[in-house]
Every structure is written in C-alpha cells, then in structure tokens.
N, CA and C of each residue as an Amber inpcrd file, in Angstrom:
protein
   333
 -78.0580000 -45.0930000  36.2640000 -77.4640000 -44.6720000  37.5240000
 -77.0250000 -43.2170000  37.4330000 -77.5770000 -42.4180000  38.2760000
 -77.3060000 -40.9890000  38.2390000 -75.8280000 -40.6770000  38.4400000
 -75.1820000 -41.2950000  39.4140000 -73.7840000 -40.9720000  39.7160000
 -72.8470000 -41.3550000  38.5820000 -73.1170000 -42.4520000  37.9280000
 -72.2760000 -42.8390000  36.7940000 -72.4370000 -41.8340000  35.6610000
 -73.6360000 -41.3420000  35.4580000 -73.8570000 -40.3080000  34.4390000
 -73.0380000 -39.0640000  34.7430000 -72.9060000 -38.7120000  36.0130000
 -72.0740000 -37.5580000  36.4000000 -70.6150000 -37.7910000  36.0230000
 -70.1240000 -39.0000000  36.2210000 -68.7430000 -39.3230000  35.8440000
 -68.5680000 -39.1590000  34.3440000 -69.5160000 -39.6560000  33.5770000
 -69.4130000 -39.6210000  32.1130000 -69.3960000 -38.1940000  31.5650000
 -69.9980000 -37.2660000  32.2660000 -70.0090000 -35.8750000  31.8030000
 -68.6060000 -35.2660000  31.7860000 -67.6510000 -35.8960000  32.4670000
 -66.2910000 -35.3790000  32.5150000 -65.4130000 -35.8730000  31.3650000
 -65.9480000 -36.7130000  30.4880000 -65.1350000 -37.2360000  29.3850000
 -64.4240000 -36.1500000  28.5770000 -65.1110000 -35.0980000  28.1290000
 -64.4040000 -34.0700000  27.3510000 -63.2920000 -33.3810000  28.1460000
 -63.5230000 -33.1830000  29.4220000 -62.5380000 -32.5110000  30.2770000
 -61.3190000 -33.3930000  30.4830000 -61.5350000 -34.6840000  30.6600000
 -60.4320000 -35.6090000  30.9150000 -59.5270000 -35.7890000  29.7080000
 -59.9940000 -35.3680000  28.5640000 -59.2220000 -35.5110000  27.3240000
 -58.4150000 -34.2440000  27.0100000 -58.0660000 -33.4700000  28.0420000
 -57.2710000 -32.2610000  27.8610000 -55.9770000 -32.3740000  28.6680000
 -55.0670000 -31.4590000  28.4370000 -53.7720000 -31.4720000  29.1170000
 -53.7140000 -30.5300000  30.3090000 -54.7180000 -29.7180000  30.5110000
 -54.6820000 -28.6910000  31.5570000 -55.3620000 -29.1330000  32.8460000
 -55.0880000 -30.3660000  33.2730000 -55.7810000 -30.9000000  34.4390000
 -55.0220000 -30.7020000  35.7420000 -53.7070000 -30.5990000  35.6500000
 -52.9150000 -30.4760000  36.8760000 -51.4860000 -30.0910000  36.5360000
 -50.8020000 -29.6300000  37.5800000 -49.3800000 -29.3380000  37.4150000
 -48.6780000 -29.5480000  38.7500000 -47.4160000 -29.9250000  38.6520000
 -46.6020000 -30.0890000  39.8500000 -46.2740000 -28.7240000  40.4260000
 -46.3040000 -28.6340000  41.7380000 -45.9410000 -27.4090000  42.4490000
 -44.8290000 -27.7870000  43.4250000 -43.6930000 -27.0930000  43.3120000
 -42.5620000 -27.3830000  44.1770000 -42.2870000 -26.1680000  45.0540000
 -42.2370000 -26.4070000  46.3510000 -41.9140000 -25.3540000  47.3090000
 -40.5020000 -25.6220000  47.8200000 -39.5950000 -24.7830000  47.4500000
 -38.1980000 -24.9740000  47.8380000 -37.8740000 -24.3060000  49.1740000
 -38.8920000 -23.8870000  49.8880000 -38.6740000 -23.2560000  51.1870000
 -37.8770000 -21.9810000  51.0280000 -36.9350000 -21.7640000  51.9120000
 -36.1090000 -20.5550000  51.8730000 -35.0690000 -20.6230000  50.7630000
 -34.8310000 -21.8250000  50.2260000 -33.8530000 -21.9640000  49.1490000
 -32.4150000 -22.0320000  49.6370000 -32.2350000 -21.9760000  50.9390000
 -30.8780000 -22.0120000  51.4800000 -30.5840000 -23.3170000  52.2190000
 -31.4760000 -24.2930000  52.0730000 -31.2670000 -25.5810000  52.7050000
 -31.7630000 -25.6620000  54.1330000 -32.2910000 -24.5840000  54.6760000
 -32.7760000 -24.5980000  56.0580000 -34.1920000 -25.1330000  56.1770000
 -34.9160000 -25.1500000  55.0750000 -36.2770000 -25.6730000  55.0770000
 -36.3660000 -26.8050000  54.0620000 -37.1570000 -27.8280000  54.3630000
 -37.2480000 -28.9500000  53.4240000 -37.9880000 -28.5560000  52.1450000
 -37.6160000 -29.2090000  51.0750000 -38.3060000 -29.0370000  49.8030000
 -39.5580000 -29.9040000  49.8490000 -40.6600000 -29.3500000  49.4220000
 -41.8840000 -30.1420000  49.3540000 -42.4820000 -29.9840000  47.9620000
 -43.1720000 -31.0210000  47.5500000 -43.8040000 -30.9950000  46.2320000
 -45.2050000 -31.5640000  46.3520000 -46.0480000 -31.1100000  45.5010000
 -47.4150000 -31.6020000  45.4490000 -47.9880000 -31.3020000  44.0780000
 -49.1950000 -31.6630000  43.8940000 -49.8650000 -31.4460000  42.6160000
 -51.0470000 -30.5210000  42.8410000 -51.1640000 -29.5380000  41.9850000
 -52.3090000 -28.6380000  42.0200000 -53.2390000 -29.0410000  40.8820000
 -54.4080000 -29.5590000  41.2560000 -55.3700000 -30.0450000  40.2740000
 -56.3770000 -28.9640000  39.9110000 -56.8180000 -29.0130000  38.6750000
 -57.8850000 -28.1200000  38.2220000 -59.1640000 -28.4670000  38.9840000
 -60.0260000 -27.4960000  39.1240000 -61.2880000 -27.6920000  39.8300000
 -62.0820000 -28.8550000  39.2300000 -61.9990000 -29.0370000  37.9310000
 -62.7290000 -30.1230000  37.2710000 -62.2820000 -31.4890000  37.7830000
 -61.0130000 -31.6350000  38.1050000 -60.5150000 -32.9100000  38.6270000
 -61.0990000 -33.1600000  40.0130000 -61.1760000 -32.1350000  40.8270000
 -61.7830000 -32.2880000  42.1570000 -63.2590000 -32.6810000  42.0270000
 -63.9660000 -32.0500000  41.1030000 -65.3850000 -32.3840000  40.8980000
 -65.5400000 -33.8020000  40.3580000 -64.6280000 -34.2050000  39.4620000
 -64.6350000 -35.5690000  38.9290000 -64.4610000 -36.5760000  40.0680000
 -63.4990000 -36.3230000  40.9430000 -63.2630000 -37.2290000  42.0760000
 -64.4930000 -37.2960000  42.9820000 -65.1460000 -36.1740000  43.2060000
 -66.3770000 -36.1730000  44.0020000 -67.4380000 -37.0540000  43.3430000
 -67.5640000 -36.9540000  42.0170000 -68.5330000 -37.7800000  41.2910000
 -68.1810000 -39.2630000  41.4240000 -66.8930000 -39.5680000  41.3780000
 -66.4480000 -40.9560000  41.5250000 -66.7920000 -41.4750000  42.9180000
 -66.4960000 -40.6820000  43.9610000 -66.8060000 -41.1130000  45.3200000
 -68.3110000 -41.2720000  45.5240000 -69.1040000 -40.3780000  44.9390000
 -70.5650000 -40.4980000  45.0410000 -71.0480000 -41.7910000  44.3800000
 -70.5080000 -42.0910000  43.1990000 -70.9060000 -43.3120000  42.4920000
 -70.4960000 -44.5460000  43.2850000 -69.3020000 -44.5200000  43.8580000
 -68.8340000 -45.6610000  44.6510000 -69.7300000 -45.8580000  45.8760000
 -70.1300000 -44.7620000  46.5130000 -71.0390000 -44.8580000  47.6600000
 -72.3950000 -45.4140000  47.2430000 -72.8590000 -44.9930000  46.0850000
 -74.1530000 -45.4590000  45.5790000 -74.1060000 -46.9570000  45.2770000
 -72.9720000 -47.4090000  44.7520000 -72.8160000 -48.8230000  44.3880000
 -72.6830000 -49.6930000  45.6320000 -71.9680000 -49.1910000  46.6190000
 -71.7370000 -49.9850000  47.8240000 -70.8150000 -51.1490000  47.5170000
 -71.1650000 -52.3110000  47.9760000 -70.3750000 -53.5170000  47.7070000
 -70.7710000 -54.0370000  46.3240000 -69.8460000 -53.9790000  45.3530000
 -70.2080000 -54.3960000  43.9950000 -70.4950000 -55.8870000  43.8940000
 -71.4800000 -56.2100000  43.0810000 -71.8230000 -57.6070000  42.8250000
 -70.7980000 -58.2170000  41.8770000 -70.5750000 -59.4920000  42.0150000
 -69.6450000 -60.1930000  41.1250000 -70.1190000 -60.0440000  39.6820000
 -69.1910000 -59.7310000  38.8170000 -69.5100000 -59.6060000  37.4060000
 -70.0220000 -58.2380000  36.9800000 -70.1770000 -57.3170000  37.9000000
 -70.6520000 -55.9770000  37.5610000 -69.4630000 -55.1260000  37.1050000
 -69.2560000 -55.0770000  35.8130000 -68.0900000 -54.3900000  35.2420000
 -68.1280000 -52.8870000  35.4890000 -69.3090000 -52.2950000  35.4630000
 -69.4100000 -50.8590000  35.7500000 -68.9370000 -50.5570000  37.1660000
 -69.3830000 -51.3680000  38.1050000 -68.9690000 -51.1690000  39.4940000
 -67.4640000 -51.3690000  39.6420000 -66.9270000 -52.3300000  38.9410000
 -65.4890000 -52.5910000  38.9970000 -64.6970000 -51.3700000  38.5220000
 -65.1350000 -50.7610000  37.4470000 -64.4510000 -49.5750000  36.9230000
 -64.5720000 -48.4060000  37.8910000 -65.7530000 -48.2090000  38.4470000
 -65.9370000 -47.1220000  39.4230000 -65.0060000 -47.3300000  40.6160000
 -64.8690000 -48.5560000  41.0700000 -63.9890000 -48.8230000  42.2090000
 -62.5180000 -48.5970000  41.8450000 -62.1400000 -48.8900000  40.6090000
 -60.7670000 -48.5950000  40.1620000 -60.5260000 -47.0830000  40.1560000
 -61.5010000 -46.3440000  39.6710000 -61.3860000 -44.8870000  39.6830000
 -61.2750000 -44.3660000  41.1200000 -62.0580000 -44.9440000  42.0090000
 -62.0180000 -44.5350000  43.4130000 -60.6450000 -44.8190000  44.0150000
 -60.1020000 -45.9980000  43.7340000 -58.7760000 -46.3370000  44.2730000
 -57.7080000 -45.3950000  43.7440000 -57.8130000 -44.9920000  42.4890000
 -56.8440000 -44.0480000  41.9220000 -56.9290000 -42.7000000  42.6350000
 -58.1490000 -42.2420000  42.8980000 -58.3260000 -40.9640000  43.6010000
 -57.8290000 -41.0650000  45.0410000 -58.0890000 -42.1860000  45.6950000
 -57.6330000 -42.3720000  47.0710000 -56.1180000 -42.4680000  47.1550000
 -55.4960000 -43.0550000  46.1510000 -54.0380000 -43.2020000  46.1430000
 -53.3430000 -41.8450000  46.1590000 -53.9860000 -40.8450000  45.5990000
 -53.4110000 -39.4940000  45.5720000 -53.1600000 -38.9670000  46.9850000
 -54.0000000 -39.3410000  47.9160000 -53.8320000 -38.8760000  49.2910000
 -52.5580000 -39.4280000  49.9260000 -52.1820000 -40.6380000  49.5350000
 -50.9940000 -41.2630000  50.1090000 -49.7300000 -40.9700000  49.3110000
 -49.9020000 -40.7430000  48.0360000 -48.7440000 -40.5570000  47.1650000
 -49.0580000 -39.4830000  46.1200000 -48.7620000 -38.2180000  46.4480000
 -49.0720000 -37.1330000  45.5100000 -48.4680000 -37.3800000  44.1210000
 -49.3090000 -37.2040000  43.1320000 -48.8760000 -37.3710000  41.7510000
 -49.3710000 -38.6410000  41.1010000 -49.8710000 -39.5810000  41.8890000
 -50.3670000 -40.8340000  41.3190000 -51.5370000 -40.5660000  40.3730000
 -52.4830000 -39.7930000  40.8260000 -53.6430000 -39.4840000  39.9850000
 -53.2110000 -38.7320000  38.7360000 -52.2710000 -37.8350000  38.8810000
 -51.7540000 -37.1060000  37.7220000 -51.1600000 -38.0790000  36.7000000
 -50.4230000 -39.0610000  37.1720000 -49.8630000 -40.0680000  36.2710000
 -50.9460000 -40.8150000  35.5120000 -51.9940000 -41.2190000  36.2400000
 -53.1100000 -41.9130000  35.5970000 -53.8280000 -41.0150000  34.5900000
 -53.9210000 -39.7400000  34.9040000 -54.5580000 -38.8020000  33.9750000
 -53.7010000 -38.6120000  32.7250000 -52.4180000 -38.4150000  32.9190000
 -51.5310000 -38.1390000  31.7840000 -51.2820000 -39.3480000  30.8960000
 -51.2590000 -40.5480000  31.4740000 -50.9900000 -41.7130000  30.6240000
 -52.2580000 -42.2820000  29.9890000 -53.4020000 -41.6720000  30.2820000
 -54.6510000 -42.0610000  29.6300000 -55.4240000 -43.1610000  30.3250000
 -54.9420000 -43.6350000  31.4660000 -55.6360000 -44.7150000  32.1680000
 -57.0250000 -44.2880000  32.6150000 -57.1280000 -43.1330000  33.2450000
 -58.4310000 -42.6440000  33.7180000 -59.3860000 -42.4720000  32.5350000
 -58.8870000 -41.8630000  31.4760000 -59.7120000 -41.6450000  30.2860000
 -60.2020000 -42.9790000  29.7100000 -59.3340000 -43.9740000  29.6480000
 -59.7540000 -45.2660000  29.0930000 -60.7910000 -45.9410000  29.9920000
 -60.6400000 -45.8210000  31.3180000 -61.6380000 -46.4020000  32.2140000
 -62.9840000 -45.7210000  32.0420000 -62.9820000 -44.3960000  31.9010000
 -64.2580000 -43.6770000  31.7570000 -64.8830000 -43.9850000  30.3940000
 -64.0630000 -44.1180000  29.3570000 -64.6090000 -44.5050000  28.0400000
 -65.2370000 -45.8980000  28.1060000 -64.5900000 -46.8130000  28.8050000
 -65.1500000 -48.1560000  28.9540000 -66.4470000 -48.1080000  29.7570000
 -66.4830000 -47.2760000  30.7570000 -67.7040000 -47.0940000  31.5400000
 -68.8270000 -46.5790000  30.6490000 -68.5240000 -45.6360000  29.7650000
 -69.5300000 -45.1210000  28.8270000 -70.0110000 -46.2420000  27.9070000
 -69.0690000 -47.0510000  27.4030000 -69.4470000 -48.1580000  26.5110000
 -70.4020000 -49.1110000  27.2100000 -70.1010000 -49.4160000  28.4630000
 -70.9680000 -50.3320000  29.2130000 -72.3310000 -49.7120000  29.4960000
 -72.3750000 -48.4120000  29.7450000 -73.6470000 -47.7350000  29.9950000
 -74.5080000 -47.7080000  28.7390000 -73.8690000 -47.6040000  27.5920000
 -74.6110000 -47.5270000  26.3220000 -75.0580000 -48.8990000  25.8190000
 -74.4690000 -49.9460000  26.3460000 -74.7850000 -51.3090000  25.8740000
 -76.1530000 -51.7590000  26.3510000
C-alpha cells in the first residue's frame, strides 16, 4: 500500500523531540485581551498527518481483523482530535504513542 509506505517514511522524524512547541499569546498583557494557546507543529508533522489522512482515505471502511487499517484509523483519530483540542497530538507524540503505532504498522507491513 503506497499510503502506508508514506507513513512509515516518517519513523526517523517521529523519534525526535523537535516536532512541536506550545505557543502562548498573552494578548496585550494587561488583562484586556484573552490569553490563547496553541501548538506550532514542525512541517514534518503536517506532512505526516497528510500521509495518515491519505492512507485512511485509501483504506476506506476497514475490514474486520485488518490490524494495519485499525492503526491507520487510530492515527487519523489522533490527528483529528488536534482540531478540537489543541495539544492532544503533541501529547501523543511526546509520550511515544504515535511512534509505537507507526512501529507496529511497520512490523505488520514487514510480516
């Protein structure tokens, strides 16, 4: 599967610490503007998410028992969660969840 191969190419990148950082905008700093926070992701993370969405689109509705499809859908849900709750994807990246899912995906592809 071409799209899954694209995801796997990000393994070395996902194993680094320079993937994202919190950005806090304190507005005017005098309390007249609300404080806002978000995450600024490295370009590689955006490309990784694009690869995940492409793979999920290619898979469509996963068949029962298809572990590769299950992992791709988990990755997709993690990327989608970022839109609703900034920092979720960063948490998954920093705690190694994303990396472990992609390593498992590689193991399944090599089997």
